[in-house]
C-alpha positions in Angstrom: -9.3 -3.6 18.0 -9.5 -3.4 14.2 -7.7 -0.6 12.5 -7.6 0.9 9.0 -4.3 1.4 7.3 -3.5 4.0 4.6 -0.5 3.8 2.4 0.1 6.9 0.3 2.4 5.9 -2.6 4.4 8.3 -4.8 5.5 6.9 -8.1 9.2 7.0 -8.7 10.8 9.2 -11.3 11.1 7.4 -14.6 8.2 5.1 -13.8 4.8 5.8 -15.5 1.6 5.7 -13.5 0.5 2.9 -15.8 3.6 0.8 -15.0 3.1 1.4 -11.2 -0.6 0.5 -11.5 0.2 -2.7 -13.3 2.7 -3.6 -10.5 0.1 -2.9 -7.9 -2.6 -4.9 -9.6 -0.4 -7.9 -10.4 1.7 -8.1 -7.2 0.7 -5.7 -4.4 -3.1 -6.4 -4.4 -2.7 -10.2 -4.5 -0.1 -10.1 -1.7 -2.1 -7.8 0.5 -5.3 -9.8 0.0 -3.4 -13.0 1.0 -2.3 -11.6 4.4 -4.2 -13.1 7.3 -4.3 -9.8 9.2 -6.2 -8.0 6.3 -10.0 -8.2 6.3 -10.3 -5.8 3.4 -7.9 -4.3 0.9 -8.5 -1.7 -1.8 -6.4 0.4 -4.1 -7.3 3.9 -5.4 -5.5 5.7 -8.2 -5.8 9.4 -7.6 -6.7 11.5 -10.6 -6.9 15.1 -9.4 -8.0 17.6 -6.8 -11.6 18.5 -6.2 -11.2 22.2 -6.1 -8.5 24.2 -7.7 -5.9 22.2 -9.7 -2.8 21.3 -7.7 -0.1 18.7 -8.0 -1.0 15.5 -6.4 1.1 14.5 -3.3 0.9 10.9 -4.4 -0.7 8.8 -7.2 -2.0 5.8 -5.3 -3.6 5.1 -1.9 -3.9 1.6 -0.5 -6.5 1.2 2.2 -6.5 -1.9 4.4 -8.7 -3.0 7.2 -6.8 -5.2 9.6 -7.7 -7.3 12.6 -5.4 -5.2 14.6 -2.3 -3.1 14.1 -0.3 -5.5 16.2 -1.5 -8.5 14.0 -0.3 -6.6 10.9 3.0 -5.6 12.4 3.6 -9.2 13.6 2.8 -10.6 10.2 5.1 -8.2 8.3 7.9 -8.9 10.8 7.5 -12.6 10.2 7.6 -12.1 6.4 10.7 -9.9 6.8 12.6 -12.6 8.7 11.3 -15.7 6.9 10.4 -14.9 3.3 12.8 -14.4 0.4 9.7 -13.6 -1.7 9.0 -10.7 0.6 12.5 -9.3 0.0 12.0 -9.6 -3.7 8.5 -7.9 -3.5 10.0 -5.0 -1.4 12.8 -4.5 -4.0 10.3 -4.4 -6.8 8.0 -2.0 -4.9 11.0 0.3 -4.2 11.7 0.5 -7.9 8.2 1.6 -8.6 7.7 4.1 -5.7 9.9 6.8 -4.4 8.0 7.4 -1.2 5.3 5.8 0.9 3.6 7.4 3.9 1.9 4.8 6.1 -0.8 5.9 8.5 -3.4 4.1 10.6 -6.6 5.0 12.5 -9.8 3.7 13.9 -12.9 4.0 11.8 -15.5 6.4 13.4 -19.0 5.1 12.8 
């Protein structure tokens, strides 16, 4: 069963939104789009609230459609155990973002 993944990313203190976006454009998006379990992958930079102005809980949302949650988990597990590039990517990601909340669901049509 296909799932949709949501990654809510909070920019780290001392990192500008522009720096974080550049990292996401140059490294995160290409990596995500190269994963075999991803069938679609988009990035959204949040700009504000629709109603009354409030602080944003995060600055970026990554949305990924995957073949299945298990396929995604298996692929990430393989990368964690086999890829030095993955470890370098995670270290860079952690420098740009202080918190990520990862959620999944099934699209209702």
